[in-house]
Every structure is written in C-alpha cells, then in structure tokens.
C-alpha positions in Angstrom: 12.3 -18.8 1.6 9.1 -20.2 0.7 5.4 -18.8 0.8 4.4 -21.1 3.8 7.3 -19.3 5.9 5.7 -15.8 5.8 3.7 -14.4 8.6 1.3 -12.0 7.9 0.5 -9.6 11.1 -0.3 -6.1 12.2 2.6 -4.1 12.4 4.0 -2.8 15.8 6.3 0.0 16.3 9.4 -2.4 16.8 9.0 -3.0 13.3 9.4 0.7 11.9 13.0 0.2 10.8 12.6 -2.6 8.5 9.7 -0.9 7.4 12.0 2.1 6.5 14.4 0.1 4.9 11.7 -0.7 2.4 10.0 2.4 2.1 13.6 4.0 1.3 14.5 1.7 -1.0 11.4 1.9 -3.0 12.0 6.0 -3.2 15.6 5.6 -3.9 15.6 2.8 -6.4 12.0 2.7 -7.8 8.9 4.9 -9.3 6.8 3.1 -6.8 7.3 6.5 -4.6 7.1 9.7 -6.1 9.5 11.1 -3.8 13.5 11.8 -3.9 14.5 12.0 -0.4 14.6 9.0 2.0 12.5 9.3 4.9 13.7 8.9 8.7 12.8 7.1 11.6 11.2 9.7 12.8 9.2 10.6 10.0 8.0 6.7 10.0 7.0 6.5 13.6 4.9 9.8 12.9 3.1 8.3 9.8 2.5 5.0 11.9 1.3 7.1 14.7 -1.2 8.7 12.5 -2.1 5.3 11.1 -2.9 3.9 14.7 -4.6 7.1 15.4 -6.9 6.8 12.2 -7.4 3.4 12.8 -6.1 2.3 9.7 -4.2 -0.7 9.5 -0.6 -1.6 8.9 0.4 -5.5 8.0 4.1 -6.9 7.8 4.8 -10.0 6.1 7.8 -11.4 8.3 9.7 -14.4 7.3 12.7 -15.8 9.7 12.1 -12.8 11.8 12.5 -10.2 9.5 9.9 -8.0 8.1 10.2 -8.9 3.9 7.2 -6.2 3.3 4.0 -4.0 4.6 0.7 -3.1 3.2 -1.4 -0.3 4.6 -4.1 2.2 3.6 -5.2 5.6 4.5 -7.4 8.4 3.1 -8.2 8.6 -0.4 -8.9 12.8 0.0 -9.2 14.4 3.2 -13.0 15.2 2.5 -16.1 14.2 4.0 -17.9 12.5 1.2 -14.6 10.7 0.3 -14.8 8.4 4.0 -15.8 5.3 2.4 -12.5 5.6 0.0 -9.1 4.7 1.0 -5.9 4.1 -1.2 -3.8 1.2 -0.4 -0.3 0.6 -0.9 2.0 -2.5 -0.7 5.7 -2.7 -0.5 8.4 -5.4 -0.7 11.9 -5.6 0.0 13.8 -5.8 -3.1 15.3 -9.6 -2.1 11.6 -10.5 -2.2 9.7 -8.8 -4.8 8.2 -11.1 -7.6 7.8 -14.1 -4.9 4.4 -14.1 -3.9 4.8 -12.1 -0.7 2.5 -8.8 -2.4 -0.3 -11.7 -3.0 -0.4 -12.1 1.1 -0.5 -8.9 2.2 -3.5 -7.5 0.2 -5.9 -10.1 1.3 -5.9 -8.6 5.4 -6.7 -5.1 3.6 -9.6 -6.2 2.3 -10.5 -7.9 5.1 -10.3 -4.8 7.6 -11.7 -2.9 4.5 -14.6 -4.8 5.1 -15.1 -4.7 8.8 -14.4 -1.0 8.5 -17.5 -0.9 6.2 -15.7 0.8 3.4 -16.6 0.9 -0.1 -13.9 1.4 -2.7 -10.2 1.0 -2.7 -7.7 2.7 -4.8 -4.3 1.9 -5.9 -2.0 4.5 -7.5 0.9 2.7 -9.1 3.5 3.8 -11.9 2.4 2.8 -15.3 5.8 0.8 -15.4 5.2 -1.3 -12.7 3.7 -4.2 -14.3 4.1 -6.6 -11.7 2.1 -4.1 -9.2 -0.5 -3.8 -11.7 -1.1 -7.3 -11.9 -1.1 -8.2 -8.7 -3.9 -5.4 -7.9 -5.9 -6.9 -10.9 -5.3 -10.4 -9.6 -7.3 -9.4 -6.6 -10.3 -7.7 -9.0 -8.6 -4.1 -9.0 -9.4 -2.8 -12.7 -8.0 0.6 -14.2 -10.0 3.6 -14.0 -7.2 6.3 -14.9 -4.1 7.1 -16.7 -2.3 10.2 -15.9 0.1 10.9 -18.5 3.7 12.5 -17.7 2.4 13.6 -14.1 5.9 12.6 -12.3 9.3 13.4 -13.1 12.4 11.1 -11.9 15.5 9.3 -12.8 15.3 11.5 -15.9 12.0 10.8 -17.5 8.4 11.8 -17.2 6.2 8.8 -15.5 2.8 8.0 -16.1 0.1 7.2 -13.0 -2.4 4.7 -13.2 -5.6 4.4 -10.8 -6.8 1.0 -10.0 -9.8 0.6 -8.2 -11.9 -2.3 -6.2 -15.5 -1.9 -5.5 -16.5 -3.8 -2.0 -20.1 -4.5 -1.3 -20.1 -2.4 1.6 -20.8 -0.4 3.5 -24.6 -1.9 4.6 -25.9 1.6 5.5 -24.3 4.6 4.2 -24.5 7.8 6.0 -23.2 11.2 5.3 -22.5 12.1 8.9 
C-alpha cells in the first residue's frame, strides 16, 4: 500500500463493521480510548446514526476496498455556548498506523469544520500517544491542557492532554 492508493470518502453504514473492528482494537489494545469494553455493531450503528442526525462527518480511509482508518468530530460539550467547538477523533487500523493515513483523514475534518462555520477543534489524546500528538501538531494543533492521572487502564494511571486548533470561522457568530 502506498499513500496514493488510499481513498478518503464519507463513511456509509456498510463501513460500520470495519469501523467497529478498528475502534475495538483501540479499546482492547491501546490507550487511545479510555474504555474497557469493546463495542457492538448495534452501538456503532447508533453512534453513526447520531453523527448523521447531528450533521457531523465521518470519513474513512480505504485501500484495496478495505477501510483502514476513520475520522470524525462531534460535540465538545453539550451546552449552547460551545456550539462552535467540536472534538475530533482519528483511528487507524493497527497494521496501517504510522504510515501517513492520519495525515489524509484530518484535512477533510478541517474543511468540513470550516464549511460548518465552526471555530475550535479539540483533540483529547493520551499523553503517551506521541504519534497522534505529532500528527495533530502537524496540522497546527497545540497543547492547551495536561490532565495528570485521569484515566486508569492496563494497570497504570494515564495522563490526558488536550490539543486545540482555532479556525478563522465563523464569519458571524450568534448566540441563538
């Protein structure tokens, strides 16, 4: 696989089994998700349906007709004044990590955020996930918070950092 072989496209419901496999690997084998229990296909379907209902994008990276990664964003916090801030997520299948796939999945999120007139993207990343931190910094994200020992997984305390990217949007913010 080369980067030029990868297609980035909006996800469809038929991608959910592969998205689920990627996400569950992150739960089971990494600190990218501070959860212990793998999700079910029904849970991923509910997640996807909610993303679509909220108008939030889900993109997949596809190589040789196989989904090898996905990216999305969603609400940062549910209160009205946070409506211009979203939290982004990027997940790559284990065999395709550190090969540039993430660099293909973030630009469509940024483009969609601009189209949607959003202002701030936040990424919560385990402090030990240097590859993800560097990926986000490549796109202009910078660290704004470091929470010590807020998670516990694999027999150890985990630090969580927040990175933030401020966009030049919206053109005319409102309080409605």
